[in-house]
C-alpha positions, 0 to 999 in steps of 0.5 A: 627198807623199801622192799621190806615185808612187815607181815601178811594177813593170815585167816583175817589176822595180821601176822608179823612173825618172820617164820610164818610170813616166810612160809606164807610167801613161799606157799603163795609163790609155789601155788602160783608157779607150779606146773599143772599136772596135765598139759593139754597140748595138741601137736597134731597137724604141726609140721616140724622142720627136720634135718636131712640125713646129710645135714645130720651127718654134718652135725655129728662129724668130727671137727678137725683141728685144722678146721678150727684154726682156719675159722680162727684165722678168718676172724677179725683180730679186734673182735672178742668172742667172749667178755673175757677180753681175749680177742682174736688177735691175741688168740692168733698170736698165741695159737701155738700155745692155745690150740691144745686147750681149744682143740 
């Protein structure tokens, strides 16, 4: 096998015991990818964009079933929103059945 790990050097000695090799590899990756205990981030002076009260209200307002149906009807029929293969033509043709699950 090309990606086979036959063993590792532990304290200057070759080790090919699978349990010890596995533990050594785990420890190496744990040390490499562990987040530092304290991050020295300074976010002062950074101007973060914020939403206005009106924009925030638009995000939390209830979406009406008719709005969803209008958006679906505006979409081209041969476009598929997901890799499941159901395009908008299918959704439009079967909207009477699908709308209860979608809405």
